[in-house]
Structures are given as C-alpha cells and as structure tokens.
C-alpha positions in Angstrom: 120.4 -228.5 41.7 122.8 -231.4 41.9 126.5 -230.6 41.9 128.3 -231.8 38.8 130.4 -235.0 39.2 134.1 -234.7 39.2 136.6 -237.0 37.5 140.2 -237.8 38.1 142.4 -239.7 35.8 144.5 -242.7 36.9 147.3 -243.1 34.3 148.5 -246.7 34.5 152.1 -247.4 33.4 154.3 -249.9 35.2 151.7 -250.5 38.0 149.1 -252.7 36.4 147.3 -253.7 39.6 144.6 -252.4 41.9 146.1 -253.5 45.2 148.9 -251.5 47.0 148.7 -248.7 44.5 149.1 -245.3 46.2 148.4 -243.4 43.0 145.1 -245.1 42.6 144.2 -244.5 46.2 144.9 -240.8 45.7 142.9 -240.7 42.4 139.9 -242.3 44.1 140.1 -239.8 47.0 140.3 -236.8 44.8 137.1 -237.1 42.7 133.7 -238.7 42.4 134.9 -241.1 39.8 138.1 -242.3 38.2 139.0 -242.7 34.5 141.5 -245.5 34.1 143.9 -244.9 31.2 146.8 -246.7 29.6 148.7 -245.0 26.7 150.4 -247.2 24.1 153.5 -245.0 23.6 155.3 -245.6 20.3 158.5 -244.6 21.9 158.3 -247.6 24.2 156.2 -250.0 22.1 158.4 -249.9 19.1 161.7 -250.9 20.7 160.1 -253.5 23.0 160.5 -257.1 21.7 157.5 -259.2 20.7 157.6 -261.3 24.0 157.4 -258.1 26.1 154.6 -256.6 24.0 152.7 -259.9 24.1 152.9 -260.1 27.9 152.0 -256.4 28.3 148.8 -257.0 26.2 147.9 -260.0 28.4 148.4 -258.0 31.5 146.3 -255.1 30.2 143.5 -257.5 29.3 143.6 -258.8 32.8 143.4 -255.3 34.3 140.6 -254.3 31.9 138.6 -257.3 33.0 138.7 -256.1 36.6 138.0 -252.4 35.8 135.5 -252.9 32.9 136.4 -249.4 31.8 140.1 -249.2 31.0 140.6 -246.7 28.2 143.5 -247.5 26.0 144.8 -244.8 23.6 147.7 -244.9 21.3 150.1 -242.0 20.7 152.5 -239.6 22.4 151.4 -239.2 26.0 152.2 -235.5 25.8 149.3 -235.2 23.4 147.0 -238.1 24.6 146.9 -237.4 28.4 146.1 -233.6 28.2 143.5 -234.3 25.5 141.8 -236.9 27.8 141.9 -234.4 30.7 140.1 -231.8 28.6 137.6 -234.5 27.4 136.5 -235.4 30.9 137.2 -232.2 32.7 139.8 -233.7 35.0 141.7 -231.3 37.2 144.3 -234.0 38.3 146.0 -236.9 36.6 147.6 -239.4 39.0 150.4 -241.7 38.2 153.4 -243.5 39.9 156.6 -241.6 39.6 159.0 -242.8 36.8 162.7 -242.6 37.3 163.9 -243.9 34.0 165.6 -241.6 31.5 162.7 -241.5 29.1 160.1 -241.5 31.8 161.4 -238.4 33.5 161.5 -236.6 30.2 158.0 -237.8 29.1 156.4 -236.9 32.4 157.9 -233.4 32.4 156.4 -232.9 28.9 152.9 -234.2 30.0 153.1 -232.0 33.1 153.8 -228.9 31.0 151.1 -229.8 28.4 148.5 -230.3 31.1 149.2 -226.9 32.6 149.0 -225.2 29.2 145.9 -226.9 27.8 143.6 -227.0 30.9 145.5 -226.1 34.0 145.3 -229.7 35.3 148.1 -231.1 37.4 150.2 -234.3 37.1 150.3 -235.8 40.6 152.9 -238.4 41.3 152.2 -240.9 44.1 154.5 -243.8 44.9 156.8 -245.5 42.5 157.7 -249.0 41.3 160.1 -249.3 44.2 159.9 -249.9 47.9 162.3 -247.0 48.3 162.3 -244.6 45.4 165.6 -243.6 43.7 167.3 -240.7 45.3 166.1 -241.4 48.9 169.0 -243.6 50.0 172.0 -241.3 50.4 175.4 -241.3 52.1 176.1 -239.1 55.0 177.5 -236.6 52.5 174.2 -236.6 50.6 175.5 -238.5 47.6 174.2 -241.7 46.0 175.9 -245.0 46.6 178.4 -246.4 44.1 178.6 -249.8 45.8 175.8 -252.2 46.6 176.7 -253.4 50.1 176.6 -250.0 51.8 173.5 -249.1 49.8 171.8 -252.3 51.0 172.5 -251.4 54.7 171.3 -247.8 54.2 168.3 -249.1 52.2 167.2 -251.4 55.1 167.8 -248.6 57.6 165.7 -246.2 55.6 162.8 -248.6 55.5 159.7 -248.5 53.5 156.0 -247.8 54.0 153.4 -250.4 54.7 151.4 -251.5 51.6 148.7 -249.1 50.5 145.1 -250.2 51.2 143.3 -252.1 48.5 140.2 -250.1 47.6 136.8 -251.6 47.0 133.9 -250.2 45.1 135.8 -247.6 43.0 133.5 -245.7 40.7 135.1 -246.1 37.4 134.1 -243.8 34.6 133.0 -246.1 31.7 131.6 -243.7 29.0 134.7 -243.2 27.0 135.9 -245.2 24.1 139.5 -246.3 23.5 141.6 -248.0 20.9 141.4 -251.7 20.4 144.4 -253.6 21.8 146.4 -255.2 19.0 146.6 -259.0 18.8 149.8 -260.3 20.5 152.5 -261.6 18.2 154.1 -264.4 20.3 157.2 -265.9 18.7 156.7 -269.4 17.5 157.5 -272.0 20.1 157.5 -269.5 23.0 155.5 -270.1 26.2 154.7 -267.0 28.2 153.7 -267.0 31.9 150.2 -266.1 33.1 149.9 -262.3 33.3 148.0 -260.0 35.7 147.7 -259.2 39.3 146.0 -262.4 40.4 148.6 -264.5 38.6 151.4 -262.5 40.3 149.8 -263.1 43.7 149.4 -266.9 43.0 153.0 -267.3 41.9 154.4 -265.3 44.8 152.5 -267.2 47.5 153.3 -270.5 45.8 157.0 -269.6 45.9 156.8 -268.6 49.6 155.2 -271.9 50.6 157.2 -274.2 48.3 160.7 -272.8 47.5 161.6 -269.9 49.7 163.1 -272.1 52.4 165.7 -273.5 50.0 166.3 -270.3 48.1 169.6 -269.4 49.7 171.4 -272.6 48.9 169.7 -273.5 45.6 169.0 -270.1 43.9 172.0 -270.6 41.5 170.8 -274.0 40.3 169.0 -273.6 37.0 168.3 -277.3 36.8 166.1 -277.1 40.0 164.0 -274.2 38.7 163.2 -273.0 42.3 163.6 -269.2 41.8 160.4 -267.1 42.2 160.2 -265.8 38.6 158.6 -262.7 40.0 160.8 -260.4 37.8 158.1 -260.1 35.1 155.4 -259.3 37.6 157.6 -256.6 39.2 158.5 -255.2 35.7 154.9 -254.5 35.0 153.9 -253.7 38.6 151.4 -256.5 38.9 152.7 -256.7 42.4 154.7 -254.1 44.4 158.0 -255.0 46.1 156.6 -253.4 49.2 153.9 -256.1 49.3 156.5 -258.8 48.9 158.7 -257.3 51.6 155.8 -257.2 54.0 155.1 -260.9 53.3 158.8 -261.7 53.8 158.8 -260.0 57.2 156.9 -263.0 58.7 159.7 -265.4 57.5 163.0 -266.2 59.2 166.3 -267.5 58.0 169.0 -266.9 55.5 166.7 -267.5 52.5 164.5 -264.6 53.5 167.5 -262.3 53.8 168.9 -263.5 50.5 165.6 -262.8 48.7 165.3 -259.4 50.3 168.8 -258.7 49.0 167.8 -259.5 45.5 164.9 -257.0 45.7 167.5 -254.5 47.0 169.7 -255.1 43.9 166.7 -254.1 41.7 166.3 -250.9 43.7 170.1 -250.2 43.7 170.3 -250.4 39.9 167.2 -248.1 39.5 168.9 -245.6 41.8 172.2 -245.8 39.8 170.3 -245.3 36.5 168.4 -242.3 37.9 171.7 -240.6 38.9 173.6 -241.7 35.7 171.0 -241.9 32.9 173.7 -242.1 30.3 174.8 -245.5 31.8 171.8 -247.1 30.0 173.9 -246.9 26.8 177.4 -245.9 27.8 180.1 -247.4 30.1 179.6 -246.7 33.8 183.4 -247.0 34.1 184.5 -245.5 30.7 188.1 -246.9 30.7 187.0 -250.2 29.3 185.3 -248.5 26.3 188.9 -248.2 24.9 189.3 -252.0 24.7 189.6 -253.7 21.3 186.3 -255.4 20.6 185.0 -257.6 17.7 182.2 -256.5 15.4 179.1 -258.7 15.7 179.0 -261.3 13.0 178.6 -265.0 12.6 179.8 -265.8 16.1 177.3 -263.3 17.5 174.5 -265.0 15.5 175.6 -268.3 16.9 175.5 -266.9 20.4 172.0 -265.5 19.9 170.7 -268.7 18.5 172.3 -271.0 21.1 174.8 -272.6 18.7 178.1 -271.9 20.4 178.9 -275.5 21.2 179.1 -274.8 24.9 176.1 -276.6 26.4 175.3 -274.3 29.3 175.6 -271.2 27.1 173.4 -272.8 24.4 170.8 -273.9 27.0 170.5 -270.4 28.3 170.1 -268.8 25.0 167.5 -271.3 23.9 165.6 -270.9 27.2 165.5 -267.2 26.4 163.9 -267.9 23.0 161.4 -270.4 24.3 160.3 -268.7 27.6 161.3 -265.0 27.2 163.2 -265.5 30.4 166.6 -266.9 31.6 167.9 -268.0 35.0 170.0 -265.3 36.6 173.1 -267.5 37.0 172.9 -268.4 33.4 172.5 -264.8 32.4 175.9 -264.1 33.9 177.4 -267.1 32.1 176.1 -266.2 28.7 177.0 -262.5 29.2 180.6 -263.4 30.2 180.9 -265.7 27.1 179.8 -262.9 24.8 182.1 -260.2 26.2 185.1 -262.3 27.2 185.1 -265.3 24.9 183.7 -263.6 21.8 185.1 -260.1 22.6 181.8 -258.4 21.6 180.7 -255.3 23.5 178.1 -255.7 26.2 175.7 -253.3 24.6 175.0 -255.8 21.8 174.1 -258.5 24.3 172.0 -256.1 26.4 170.0 -255.1 23.4 169.3 -258.7 22.5 168.1 -259.4 26.0 165.8 -256.4 25.9 164.2 -257.7 22.7 163.5 -261.2 24.1 163.0 -260.8 27.8 159.4 -260.5 29.1 161.0 -259.0 32.3 163.3 -256.7 30.4 164.0 -253.8 32.8 166.4 -251.2 31.6 168.1 -250.5 34.9 168.6 -254.2 35.9 169.4 -255.4 32.4 172.0 -252.7 31.5 173.7 -252.7 34.8 173.7 -256.5 35.1 175.5 -256.6 31.8 178.0 -254.0 32.9 178.6 -255.9 36.1 179.7 -259.0 34.1 181.6 -256.9 31.6 183.6 -255.4 34.4 182.6 -251.8 33.7 179.7 -251.2 36.0 179.0 -250.7 39.7 180.3 -253.4 42.0 181.8 -254.7 38.8 183.2 -258.2 38.7 186.9 -257.6 38.0 187.4 -257.9 34.3 189.8 -260.8 34.8 187.1 -262.8 36.4 186.1 -264.8 33.4 183.4 -267.4 33.7 184.5 -270.9 32.5 181.3 -272.2 30.8 182.4 -275.8 31.3 183.0 -275.5 35.0 179.9 -273.3 35.5 177.8 -276.0 33.9 179.3 -278.8 36.1 178.9 -276.7 39.2 175.4 -275.4 38.8 173.8 -278.0 36.5 175.5 -281.1 38.0 173.1 -283.7 36.7 172.7 -281.9 33.3 168.9 -281.6 33.6 168.9 -277.9 32.6 171.0 -278.6 29.5 168.9 -281.7 28.5 165.7 -279.6 28.9 166.8 -276.9 26.5 169.4 -278.6 24.2 167.5 -281.8 23.2 170.2 -283.0 20.8 172.5 -283.6 23.8 170.1 -285.6 25.9 171.7 -288.9 24.9 175.1 -288.0 26.3 176.1 -289.3 29.7 176.4 -286.7 32.4 180.2 -286.8 32.6 180.4 -285.8 28.9 177.4 -283.5 28.8 179.3 -280.3 29.8 182.1 -280.7 27.4 182.0 -278.4 24.3 180.3 -279.9 21.3 181.9 -278.5 18.1 182.7 -275.2 19.8 183.0 -271.9 17.8 185.9 -270.8 20.0 188.4 -272.3 22.4 187.7 -271.0 25.9 191.2 -271.2 27.2 192.7 -269.4 24.2 190.0 -266.7 24.3 190.5 -266.2 28.0 194.2 -265.4 27.3 193.2 -263.1 24.5 190.7 -261.3 26.7 193.3 -260.7 29.4 195.8 -259.5 26.9 193.3 -256.9 25.6 192.6 -255.9 29.2 196.3 -255.5 29.9 196.7 -253.3 26.8 194.0 -251.0 28.2 195.5 -251.0 31.7 198.9 -250.2 30.3 197.6 -246.9 29.0 197.0 -245.8 32.6 199.9 -245.2 35.0 197.9 -246.6 37.8 196.7 -249.6 36.0 197.8 -253.2 36.2 196.3 -256.6 35.9 196.1 -258.5 39.1 197.3 -262.2 38.8 194.6 -264.7 38.2 
C-alpha cells in the first residue's frame, strides 16, 4: 500500500520570487508537494493605493505563470490560511517573517488559529531583509538610535549567502482560488515591469550601466541613473541578500554607497519593529506640539504639482505619472510641505503611500520624519530645503523639470528654477517655520535654536 502524499503550504507575502527564498526551500524539504498560496488581505488591500495594487497584481500574475498553481484567496488570513491547511491536510505553513506592526499581529493570530483548528504550525524562515530586525544590537543589547553605528554593526554582523534556487518543485495544482481583480491603473500612469525576471533584468542592467557613477550622480534626478530597485525589494521579487552578493564582486565608492542605501532600508525596518507606534506618531514627540496648518487648498496644490516651485511640481507630477519619485526630490517635496506649508508630515506620508508603487511603511514614514526633523538621524528642524537652490544644484540643465512640467519647457535654463506664480514665498515661510520651532523649543529649559 502506497504511503499518502504529504503537502506543505508556502504562504507568499512580500517574497514574490522562487530564487533565494528560504521559506520556499524549507517548504519543499518538508513535504512531497507544496501548495503555493497568496491571501488578498482586506486590511492591506484597502489602504493601498491603486498604483501599488496594480503592481502587486502584475507581480502575482508573473509568479502564477511560473508556478501554474498559485492559489489566491481573499479574506482575513486568520480564517483563510487555517482553512487551507485543513483542506489539504498540511501540518506546516511556511512563510518569511514579517516585522511590521500589522504583520506581527496577523501572524500571531494565524499561528494560534492553526494550532486550534488542526494542530498545524506556522514556520517562519528568512525575512525581507539581509539582517532581520532585532539582530543588530549595541554592546548593551539595545537597538540603535542612529544610522552610522547601526551600519557599522550591520556590516560586522554580516548576512547569509543566498538560498539555493530549487528546480522541479512538485506544486500542488488541484485547488481552486479566487480570480485576481483587474488592475485599476490611474490614467496617464506608467508602471514598471513586474516579477522576478524583471527585477533581475533591471538589477543587472544597473550593475553594468550605472553603478560606477552612482556615488557622484545618485542625487541627480535629471540623469535618472538610480537603480529603481525599491519596488522590486518592496514585493520581494529580489532579495537584498542577492544584491549584496552581487555587489561583493564590485569595488569603489559607488559600491559602498549603494550598500549603505540598502542598510538604510534595514535600519528603518529595525526602528519600526522596536517602535511600531512611530508609523503614525512622532519618533521624537516634542515637535508634535508645534503649530501646524490644516490641509486645505495649499495641500491640494502640493499634491497636484501646482505650487509654482518647478522642482517641487516636477516631483509631485512624477509621482502621479510613474508611481515613483527620485529620492532627492522626495526630500525636497517633503521639506516644502512641512516647512513651507507648515502641514504635518503624516499627511504627506499618507499621500505617498497611496501613490507609490514602492510604498514601504518603515522607509516611507521614517524618511518623512527625517525631513520633518522628528525622526532618527533627523535633519535638524532648521535645515530647510530651498527649492530654488535644490533645483539649480541637482537639476542644473532643467531636464528633470522639463520632463515633468511641460508648460515650462520653453523657459531658458537660467529662468527655469525661479518660482512661477508661487503659492507661498519661501523666504517668508522659512522665517515662519523657524519662529514656530523656536516657540516649541522655548517650552523646554534645555531647548534653543542654533543659528542658521
């Protein structure tokens, strides 16, 4: 009599790839066949903006094409995953560990429900990071508050080699799933190619074409030489461990600089895991007492790229046309919202999360707090980006502005960075911002505003 076949479940989340996937390796080793599952969770699907949903659907279709048996179910994972385990008799459900505030709560619920319904186990293998949050600690056993010492300790800790890519996995294909909805791509938006193969192509093209100039040109949005790998990392179409292994063969400052940017992503994930409330609240709460403006017409002008400041408007329009924005420009537009329009960072962070295809909670929220002067490694509040000078410095020929603000293309370069019917006067709002900061600092006996 033949022994019955055993099935394990591979629960895909932010790891939509087959290569360098420790959870998938463990799932394949644990049973005769593997059921591949993705759960469309309303708690995540609803708040995600249309660009991110559309990209996710494209990535899932790419993954399903390689597996030919990806089961998609919609609903609360606490109900869906245990039900699937009972349906196929799985004793183990494998996934990558999630360190986000909601992910930790969800996985604890799934783990308890599995144990209650069938006695199955939730097995976490790997994570979306080269070094998982909580592993890089000070000598006193605490998490780092500042990036530079974190980066040194992160490098010293090191990371594993990429997991092997399995061939010939026996996928279980006899279960039906829900139909994927049709993507709703905003009119006029172009999304990048999705999926593991697209991620690998883009990464290797960047290594061969632009990495050598990355250190000196990465702040130039006009040159468009950044890797744009953030969306592929967001959905785990490639693992940072794979990228770090490829970088190891390179030399020079550009290699080190790119590695540092990967470390920033891991630092912010570590901070959010330790301080989950910082996704919504001030990491440094003293600036929560500052006087802020309510979002209104000026906020709408900022969102729509109608501020009259060319570099700001170019960035906000790039966001709407590509679901992405150059990192230098992200800082410029964030500074403008918080310090020229005096609107709290949370409003801008929410807008970014609705439009970015690479919207990552840890990186987005803490990037905004950095610019707002209330986060880790915070830029001092009195460091206020001058949008005119930032444009001249990082878009010297005006190509970036002309690309995204076509009504200004006719202007000569020497005039291009000047405000065009601006909604505020930067110099006046800078003084106002510093005055508001001083008022907050005056409330503290230790506080004072350094000269600018």
